[in-house]
C-alpha positions as CSV (number, residue, x, y, z in Angstrom):
1,M,190.3,70.0,-106.7
2,A,187.7,72.7,-106.9
3,E,184.5,72.0,-109.1
4,R,183.9,74.2,-111.4
5,R,180.7,75.3,-113.8
6,I,181.8,75.2,-117.2
7,A,179.8,76.7,-120.4
8,V,181.0,74.2,-123.7
9,F,179.8,75.7,-126.8
10,G,180.1,73.8,-129.9
11,A,178.9,70.1,-129.5
12,G,181.5,68.7,-132.2
13,Y,184.1,66.7,-131.8
14,I,185.7,68.9,-129.9
15,G,183.4,70.2,-128.0
16,L,181.4,67.0,-126.8
17,V,185.0,65.6,-126.0
18,T,186.0,68.7,-124.0
19,G,182.7,68.7,-122.3
20,A,182.5,64.7,-121.4
21,C,186.1,64.5,-120.1
22,L,185.9,67.8,-117.8
23,A,182.8,66.0,-116.4
24,E,185.1,63.0,-115.8
25,L,187.2,65.4,-114.0
26,G,184.5,66.6,-111.7
27,H,183.2,69.5,-113.1
28,H,179.8,70.8,-113.9
29,V,179.5,71.6,-117.7
30,T,177.1,72.6,-119.8
31,V,177.4,72.1,-123.9
32,R,175.4,74.7,-125.7
33,D,174.9,73.6,-129.4
34,I,172.5,76.0,-131.9
35,N,171.3,72.6,-133.6
36,P,168.1,71.5,-132.2
37,E,168.4,67.8,-133.1
38,R,171.9,67.5,-131.9
39,V,170.9,68.7,-128.5
40,R,167.9,65.9,-129.0
41,I,170.0,63.3,-129.8
42,L,172.3,64.1,-127.1
43,R,169.7,64.0,-124.4
44,A,168.2,60.7,-125.7
45,G,171.7,59.4,-124.4
46,D,172.8,58.9,-128.1
47,V,175.8,60.4,-129.7
48,P,175.9,61.9,-133.2
49,I,179.2,61.0,-133.8
50,H,181.5,57.8,-133.6
51,E,184.2,58.4,-131.0
52,P,185.3,55.4,-128.7
53,G,184.4,55.5,-125.5
54,L,183.1,58.9,-125.5
55,G,179.2,57.1,-125.2
56,D,180.3,55.8,-122.3
57,M,181.8,58.9,-120.7
58,I,178.7,60.9,-121.2
59,A,176.4,58.2,-119.5
60,R,179.0,57.7,-116.7
61,N,178.5,61.5,-115.9
62,K,174.9,62.4,-116.6
63,E,174.7,64.2,-113.0
64,R,177.3,66.4,-114.2
65,L,176.8,67.0,-117.9
66,T,173.9,68.5,-119.6
67,F,172.9,70.0,-123.2
68,T,171.0,72.8,-124.3
69,E,170.1,75.6,-126.9
70,D,169.2,77.9,-124.6
71,L,171.9,80.3,-123.7
72,T,170.9,81.8,-120.8
73,E,171.1,78.4,-119.4
74,A,174.1,77.7,-120.9
75,V,176.1,80.7,-119.2
76,N,174.0,80.5,-115.7
77,G,176.7,80.0,-113.1
78,A,178.9,79.7,-115.1
79,E,182.8,80.3,-114.8
80,I,184.8,79.2,-117.7
81,A,183.5,79.4,-121.3
82,Y,184.9,77.0,-123.9
83,V,185.1,78.0,-127.3
84,C,184.6,74.6,-129.6
85,V,183.1,75.8,-132.6
86,D,184.3,75.4,-136.2
87,T,185.9,77.4,-138.3
88,P,185.6,76.4,-141.6
89,P,188.1,78.4,-144.5
90,S,186.3,81.5,-145.9
91,A,186.2,82.0,-149.7
92,S,189.4,83.9,-149.2
93,G,191.0,80.7,-148.0
94,D,191.6,82.7,-144.4
95,A,189.5,80.9,-141.3
96,D,185.9,81.7,-141.0
97,L,185.7,83.1,-137.4
98,S,182.1,84.2,-137.6
99,R,181.2,81.6,-135.2
100,V,183.7,82.5,-132.7
101,W,182.9,86.1,-132.5
102,S,179.3,84.6,-132.3
103,V,179.7,83.2,-129.4
104,V,182.2,85.7,-127.8
105,R,179.2,88.3,-128.1
106,S,176.7,86.4,-126.5
107,L,178.7,86.2,-123.1
108,A,177.8,89.4,-122.4
109,D,175.2,88.7,-120.0
110,A,177.7,85.8,-118.1
111,G,178.1,87.5,-114.9
112,D,179.9,84.7,-113.2
113,L,182.6,84.6,-115.6
114,K,186.0,84.4,-115.3
115,A,187.9,83.0,-118.2
116,V,186.9,82.4,-121.7
117,V,189.4,79.6,-123.4
118,M,189.6,79.0,-127.0
119,K,189.7,75.4,-127.8
120,S,188.7,76.1,-131.5
121,T,191.8,76.2,-134.3
122,V,192.2,80.0,-135.0
123,P,195.0,82.2,-136.6
124,V,197.3,83.6,-135.0
125,G,196.4,86.7,-133.3
126,T,192.5,86.0,-133.0
127,G,193.0,86.2,-129.0
128,A,193.6,90.0,-129.6
129,R,190.7,90.7,-131.3
130,A,189.0,88.4,-128.8
131,R,190.4,90.5,-125.7
132,A,189.4,93.9,-127.6
133,L,185.7,92.2,-128.2
134,L,185.6,91.2,-124.7
135,D,186.5,94.5,-123.6
136,E,184.0,96.3,-125.3
137,I,181.1,93.9,-124.3
138,G,181.8,94.8,-120.7
139,L,184.1,92.1,-119.9
140,A,187.3,93.4,-118.8
141,H,187.7,91.8,-116.0
142,V,187.4,88.1,-117.9
143,G,190.5,86.5,-118.5
144,Y,191.4,85.4,-122.0
145,V,193.1,81.9,-122.5
146,S,194.7,79.8,-125.4
147,N,193.5,76.0,-124.7
148,P,194.2,74.4,-128.4
149,E,193.1,70.9,-128.7
150,F,195.7,68.2,-129.7
151,T,192.9,65.3,-130.1
152,A,192.9,62.7,-133.0
153,E,189.5,61.5,-134.0
154,G,189.1,57.5,-133.2
155,R,191.9,58.3,-129.9
156,A,190.3,61.6,-128.8
157,I,189.5,60.7,-124.9
158,Q,192.9,58.8,-124.6
159,D,194.4,62.4,-126.3
160,F,192.8,64.3,-123.7
161,M,193.4,62.6,-120.4
162,A,196.6,61.4,-121.3
163,P,198.4,64.3,-123.5
164,D,201.8,64.8,-124.7
165,R,201.4,68.5,-123.1
166,I,198.9,70.8,-121.8
167,V,199.5,74.3,-123.7
168,I,198.0,77.4,-122.1
169,G,198.2,80.7,-123.7
170,Q,197.6,83.6,-121.4
171,D,196.7,87.0,-121.1
172,N,197.0,87.2,-117.5
173,H,198.3,84.7,-115.0
174,T,194.9,84.3,-112.8
175,A,193.3,83.1,-115.7
176,G,195.9,80.7,-117.1
177,A,195.9,79.4,-113.2
178,L,192.3,79.1,-113.3
179,V,192.2,76.7,-116.5
180,T,195.2,75.2,-115.6
181,A,193.5,73.6,-112.8
182,L,190.8,72.2,-114.1
183,H,193.1,70.0,-115.5
184,T,193.9,68.3,-112.0
185,G,193.9,64.7,-112.8
186,I,195.2,64.5,-115.6
187,N,199.6,63.8,-115.4
188,A,201.1,65.7,-118.0
189,P,203.5,68.8,-118.6
190,V,201.9,72.0,-118.9
191,A,203.4,74.4,-121.3
192,T,202.9,77.9,-120.1
193,M,203.3,80.8,-122.4
194,D,201.4,83.9,-124.7
195,V,198.2,83.8,-126.6
196,K,200.0,84.2,-129.6
197,S,202.8,81.3,-129.5
198,A,199.7,79.1,-128.3
199,E,198.0,79.5,-131.3
200,M,200.9,78.9,-133.4
201,V,201.8,75.7,-131.4
202,K,198.5,74.1,-132.5
203,L,199.1,75.3,-136.5
204,A,202.8,74.7,-136.7
205,A,202.3,70.6,-134.9
206,N,199.6,70.0,-137.5
207,A,201.8,71.8,-140.6
208,L,204.7,69.2,-139.1
209,L,202.6,65.6,-139.2
210,A,201.4,66.3,-142.2
211,T,205.1,67.5,-143.4
212,K,206.0,63.9,-142.2
213,I,203.3,62.2,-144.3
214,S,203.8,64.1,-147.3
215,F,207.7,63.4,-147.3
216,A,207.1,59.8,-146.4
217,N,205.2,59.8,-149.7
218,E,207.8,61.4,-152.0
219,I,210.0,58.6,-150.6
220,A,207.1,56.1,-151.6
221,T,207.5,57.5,-155.2
222,L,210.8,58.0,-155.2
223,C,210.9,53.8,-154.0
224,E,209.1,53.3,-156.7
225,N,211.3,54.4,-159.6
226,T,213.7,52.8,-157.8
227,G,212.6,49.2,-156.9
228,A,213.6,50.1,-153.5
229,N,210.6,49.1,-150.6
230,V,209.8,52.0,-148.7
231,T,208.7,49.9,-145.7
232,E,211.7,49.2,-145.2
233,V,213.9,52.4,-145.7
234,L,210.9,54.3,-143.3
235,Q,211.3,51.7,-140.6
236,A,214.9,52.0,-140.6
237,V,215.1,55.9,-140.8
238,G,212.4,55.8,-138.2
239,M,214.3,54.0,-135.4
240,D,216.9,57.2,-135.1
241,H,216.0,58.5,-132.3
242,R,216.2,62.2,-133.5
243,L,213.6,61.6,-136.2
244,G,211.2,59.1,-135.1
245,A,208.5,56.5,-136.9
246,H,205.3,58.4,-135.6
247,F,203.4,58.9,-138.9
248,L,206.4,58.8,-141.4
249,R,204.3,56.2,-143.3
250,P,203.3,56.8,-146.9
251,G,199.7,56.1,-148.1
252,I,197.0,57.6,-150.1
253,G,197.3,61.0,-148.6
254,W,196.0,62.8,-145.9
255,G,192.4,64.4,-144.9
256,G,190.2,64.9,-142.4
257,S,189.0,67.9,-139.8
258,C,192.3,69.0,-139.1
259,F,195.5,68.7,-141.6
260,P,193.7,70.0,-144.6
261,K,192.2,72.9,-143.0
262,D,195.2,73.9,-140.6
263,S,197.8,73.6,-143.0
264,E,196.2,75.8,-145.9
265,A,195.0,78.4,-142.9
266,L,198.3,78.3,-141.9
267,R,199.8,78.9,-145.3
268,Q,197.3,81.6,-146.2
269,M,198.0,83.4,-142.5
270,A,201.8,83.1,-144.1
271,S,200.7,84.9,-147.2
272,N,198.9,87.9,-145.5
273,T,201.9,88.7,-143.9
274,G,203.8,88.9,-147.1
275,F,205.3,85.3,-146.5
276,H,205.6,82.6,-148.9
277,P,205.8,79.5,-147.2
278,Q,207.6,77.4,-150.0
279,L,207.7,73.9,-147.8
280,L,204.4,73.9,-146.7
281,T,202.9,74.8,-150.1
282,A,205.4,71.7,-151.3
283,V,203.7,69.3,-148.4
284,I,200.1,70.8,-149.5
285,N,200.7,69.8,-153.3
286,V,202.6,66.6,-152.7
287,N,199.6,65.2,-150.5
288,N,197.2,66.7,-153.7
289,I,198.8,64.8,-156.0
290,Q,198.7,61.3,-153.8
291,K,195.7,61.5,-154.0
292,R,195.0,60.9,-158.0
293,R,198.0,58.8,-158.2
294,A,196.0,55.7,-156.9
295,V,193.7,56.7,-160.6
296,Q,197.0,56.3,-162.8
297,H,197.8,53.3,-160.9
298,L,194.6,51.8,-161.8
299,K,195.2,53.3,-165.6
300,D,198.1,51.6,-165.6
301,E,196.7,48.1,-165.3
302,L,193.4,48.7,-167.2
303,G,194.0,51.0,-169.7
304,D,190.7,53.3,-169.8
305,L,188.8,53.4,-167.4
306,A,185.7,54.2,-169.0
307,G,182.8,51.6,-168.2
308,K,185.3,49.4,-165.6
309,H,184.1,49.0,-162.1
310,I,186.2,50.0,-159.2
311,A,185.8,49.1,-155.8
312,L,186.5,51.6,-153.2
313,L,187.7,49.7,-150.1
314,G,187.1,52.4,-147.2
315,M,185.5,55.8,-147.3
316,A,186.2,57.5,-143.8
317,F,189.4,59.7,-143.8
318,K,190.6,56.7,-141.4
319,P,189.6,53.7,-139.6
320,G,187.6,53.8,-136.2
321,T,185.9,57.2,-137.4
322,D,182.5,58.1,-139.5
323,D,184.2,61.5,-140.5
324,M,184.4,61.7,-144.1
325,R,185.9,65.5,-144.0
326,E,188.6,66.0,-146.8
327,A,188.6,62.2,-147.3
328,P,191.0,61.0,-150.2
329,S,188.0,59.0,-151.4
330,T,186.1,61.5,-152.1
331,V,188.7,62.8,-154.9
332,L,188.9,59.4,-155.8
333,A,185.6,58.6,-156.2
334,S,185.2,62.0,-158.3
335,R,187.8,61.4,-160.8
336,L,187.1,57.7,-161.4
337,L,183.6,59.0,-161.8
338,A,185.1,61.9,-164.5
339,E,186.7,58.9,-166.4
340,G,183.7,57.1,-166.7
341,A,184.2,54.7,-164.3
342,Q,181.8,53.0,-162.0
343,V,182.0,53.3,-158.2
344,R,181.4,50.6,-156.1
345,S,182.3,51.6,-151.9
346,W,182.1,49.7,-148.9
347,D,182.6,51.5,-145.5
348,P,181.2,50.2,-141.8
349,L,180.6,53.6,-140.5
350,A,181.1,56.2,-143.1
351,R,179.0,58.8,-143.4
352,P,179.2,61.0,-146.4
353,A,177.5,64.3,-147.1
354,A,174.6,64.1,-150.1
355,G,175.5,64.9,-153.5
356,E,178.3,63.8,-155.8
357,P,180.1,62.2,-156.0
358,W,178.4,59.8,-153.0
359,D,174.9,60.2,-155.3
360,S,176.8,58.6,-158.0
361,A,178.1,55.7,-155.8
362,T,177.0,52.1,-155.1
363,R,177.3,51.1,-151.0
364,Y,178.0,47.6,-150.3
365,P,177.1,46.2,-146.8
366,T,180.3,44.1,-147.0
367,P,183.7,44.3,-148.8
368,M,183.1,40.9,-150.6
369,Q,179.6,42.5,-152.3
370,A,181.7,45.6,-153.7
371,L,184.0,43.5,-154.7
372,A,181.8,41.0,-156.5
373,G,182.1,41.9,-160.4
374,A,184.8,44.8,-159.9
375,D,187.4,45.5,-162.7
376,A,189.9,46.3,-159.6
377,A,190.1,47.6,-155.9
378,V,191.6,50.0,-153.9
379,I,192.3,50.1,-150.4
380,V,191.2,53.3,-149.3
381,T,191.3,53.4,-145.5
382,E,193.0,50.8,-143.2
383,W,190.1,49.3,-141.6
384,P,191.1,46.4,-139.8
385,E,188.6,44.5,-141.4
386,L,190.0,44.4,-145.0
387,A,193.4,42.4,-143.6
388,E,190.4,39.5,-142.3
389,I,188.9,39.1,-145.9
390,D,189.2,35.5,-147.5
391,W,190.9,37.2,-150.3
392,T,191.4,33.8,-152.3
393,E,187.5,34.2,-152.5
394,A,187.9,37.9,-153.2
395,H,190.0,36.9,-156.4
396,R,187.1,34.7,-157.5
397,V,184.1,37.0,-157.4
398,M,186.0,39.8,-159.0
399,R,186.0,40.2,-162.8
400,T,189.8,41.5,-162.7
401,P,192.2,40.8,-160.1
402,V,194.1,44.1,-160.1
403,M,194.3,45.7,-156.5
404,F,196.0,48.9,-155.8
405,D,196.8,48.9,-151.8
406,G,196.8,52.8,-150.6
407,R,197.7,51.6,-147.3
408,N,200.2,49.0,-147.8
409,L,198.1,46.9,-145.4
410,L,198.3,43.4,-147.3
411,D,201.3,40.9,-148.0
412,P,202.6,41.8,-151.6
413,A,203.7,38.3,-152.1
414,R,201.0,36.6,-150.5
415,L,198.4,38.7,-152.9
416,R,200.3,37.8,-155.8
417,E,200.6,34.2,-155.1
418,M,197.1,34.3,-155.1
419,G,197.0,35.8,-158.6
420,F,196.1,39.5,-157.9
421,R,198.0,42.1,-160.2
422,Y,198.8,43.8,-156.9
423,T,200.3,47.4,-156.3
424,S,200.7,49.5,-153.3
425,V,202.4,52.8,-152.0
426,G,206.3,52.4,-152.5
427,R,206.8,48.7,-152.6
428,P,208.1,46.9,-155.4
């Protein structure tokens, strides 16, 4: 395997995982970020995000992996530049690509560059605009490749090093072959295609996963209305080899950095072409409603929520991460505060942004402290610690033993035997 010099732009989840894994594969990688504090943390040997295995991988490859704010240092000798910056929704709902264009323009003096690789999730057609911009700044000889990421937070290292597939969208064979070769040592099929198709793959994959979750939540509601048990129903449905069980689980709704943003971006992109994607719109609407159904469950049990103390167990959008982006807990906390409730919370890792609703909530260091004196509890994130709680003690310390299990984590019969007024998603 030929060792390559690579510049990675962006030290967020995707940039750090990409840079660390490429270094693990034997390449020399410089990760550039414009946030000086983030660069300082990384240079000190710490990791500013929670991702299992990432800190160890960075430490293991410190001879091949460097971090900088300096553009010249990043592109010096670099043969491949990875664009790993965020693309948040703009006011119109379209993806904001300003950071992408800033990175591409900054490459004008990268004299050794052979390929620019788009790792950021971007709308279909971005590659054509990037190609035109590269030509405009004197980099017509540099290839362009779309190489979308399919890494889930909490298992990102595993997803990069042992993926289901590697997608290569190329504007010329030479650039595509170069980027494919960077992955030597990874045993996975390579799907090579045109750039627009590669851009669509990422959006379509996330939309389909989101569809499975929203479908599971629709079936869960039907199960609640008919007395069927959603766990048994979806377990049997998932045994069909044509369908599969993966992501076919009901819950309190999906969040995170990918599903909400990518689903909305795909819907907006479709609208911009004059097409109204009815199925995708319904998927998004089901998820938005699902986050609020927990509040209705609590009102069914407690009546008026004004003055009630509600414990939210879990804040991050899923276990194994500290990420609060589009977390269902934020919607729940906001709705509960609007109803006049007092919000308590617990999470072992979550790092909520300053401001509402979390400025008005009280966070506790342990689940039991959050439950003490609570009128009701909601399991929002399926942290394994919650399955190990002494729920007999929790029943004793709560003011009212009302429980809404938004992740179907606990055994309904066991909780009811303890005296809890227990409800969950789609289970009678």
